C-alpha positions in Angstrom: 94.6 150.4 117.5 97.3 152.1 115.4 100.3 150.6 117.4 98.8 147.1 116.8 98.4 147.7 113.1 102.0 149.1 112.8 103.3 146.0 114.7 101.4 143.7 112.4 102.8 145.4 109.3 106.4 145.4 110.6 106.3 141.7 111.6 104.5 140.7 108.3 103.3 137.2 107.7 104.9 134.7 110.1 105.6 131.1 109.0 105.0 129.6 112.5 104.9 130.7 116.0 107.6 129.6 118.5 104.9 128.6 121.0 103.2 126.2 118.5 103.6 122.5 119.5 105.2 120.0 117.1 102.6 118.1 115.2 102.1 115.6 112.4 99.2 114.5 110.3 98.8 111.2 108.4 96.8 111.6 105.2 97.1 108.0 104.0 96.0 105.5 105.1 92.8 107.0 106.4 91.6 105.9 109.8 89.8 102.5 109.7 90.6 102.2 105.9 91.2 98.8 104.5 94.7 98.6 102.9 96.8 96.0 101.0 99.9 94.4 102.6 102.0 97.0 100.7 101.1 100.7 100.5 102.5 104.2 100.8 102.0 106.1 104.0 101.7 109.8 103.4 101.6 112.8 105.8 103.2 116.0 107.0 105.0 117.2 110.1 105.0 120.8 111.4 106.9 122.8 114.1 109.6 120.2 114.5 112.5 121.9 116.4 116.1 122.0 115.2 118.0 118.8 116.2 114.8 116.7 116.0 113.5 114.5 113.2 110.4 112.4 112.7 110.1 108.6 111.9 107.3 106.2 111.3 106.8 103.4 113.7 104.6 100.4 114.2 103.7 99.3 117.7 104.0 95.5 117.8 102.6 93.0 120.3 101.2 93.5 123.8 104.3 95.4 125.0 103.8 98.0 122.2 107.4 97.5 121.0 108.0 100.2 118.4 109.4 98.9 115.1 110.8 101.7 112.9 109.1 101.7 109.5 111.3 104.5 108.0 114.7 106.1 108.1 115.0 109.5 109.7 112.6 112.0 108.0 113.3 115.7 108.0 110.6 117.6 109.9 108.4 120.4 108.7 107.6 118.8 105.4 105.6 116.1 103.7 106.6 112.5 103.8 105.8 109.5 101.7 107.1 106.1 102.9 106.5 102.5 101.6 105.0 100.2 104.3 105.2 96.4 104.0 103.3 93.9 106.1 104.2 90.2 106.4 101.7 87.6 105.2 100.9 86.5 108.8 99.9 90.1 109.8 96.1 90.6 109.8 93.4 92.8 111.1 93.9 96.2 112.8 97.3 97.8 112.5 98.8 101.1 113.7 101.3 103.6 112.3 102.7 106.3 114.4 104.7 109.4 113.5 107.1 110.1 116.3 109.5 113.0 116.9 113.0 112.1 118.3 116.5 113.6 118.6 118.9 112.9 115.7 121.1 110.5 117.8 118.2 108.4 118.9 116.8 108.3 115.4 120.1 107.2 114.0 120.1 104.2 116.4 116.5 103.3 115.5 117.3 103.5 111.8 120.5 101.4 112.2 118.4 98.8 114.0 115.8 98.9 111.1 118.6 98.3 108.6 120.0 95.4 110.6 116.7 93.7 111.0 115.8 94.1 107.3 119.2 92.6 106.4 118.6 89.7 108.8 115.2 89.0 107.1 116.8 89.3 103.6 119.4 86.7 104.6 116.8 84.2 105.7 116.8 85.0 109.4 120.1 83.4 110.0 122.1 84.1 113.2 120.8 85.9 116.3 118.0 88.4 115.7 119.2 92.0 116.0 117.7 93.8 118.9 116.9 97.4 120.0 117.7 98.3 123.6 114.4 98.1 125.7 113.1 101.5 126.6 115.4 103.3 124.1 112.5 105.0 122.3 110.6 106.0 125.5 111.9 109.6 125.1 110.4 109.9 121.6 107.2 111.9 121.3 104.1 110.5 119.5 102.8 113.2 117.2 100.1 111.3 115.2 98.7 107.8 114.9 96.3 106.0 112.5 94.6 102.7 112.9 93.8 100.8 109.7 92.7 97.4 108.6 94.6 94.9 106.4 92.6 93.4 103.5 91.1 90.1 104.3 92.8 87.2 102.5 
């Protein structure tokens, strides 16, 4: 009993254990909540290893194509990110928090910037694309399903 107590005192309070899995929690929107077409997604990630970041994604279509909703977000902290839906979006929607390596996150963020610029310019020229399967190595940490307000 005494050796265990001595060990606990020597180690002191530990911030996180090395064997804990990376995780995330989405605080807003709440599951099944009804939201407007523009809102702020809020949450927190924990136990994200060095060299990894988190990003918010939206699965789109039957293929589940992952559209990046944010730039790279540092792990192990709270996040707050504006989410915008197009007027033709309706019904159930999904946001995912995914963990991915820095290099892969940079490619996804670059794609996001290109597609947003393409929209801003009136969708002229070829649509920017993201290599199929590029995000397969990312890890889903959290997901929430919510409803868009009825028009």
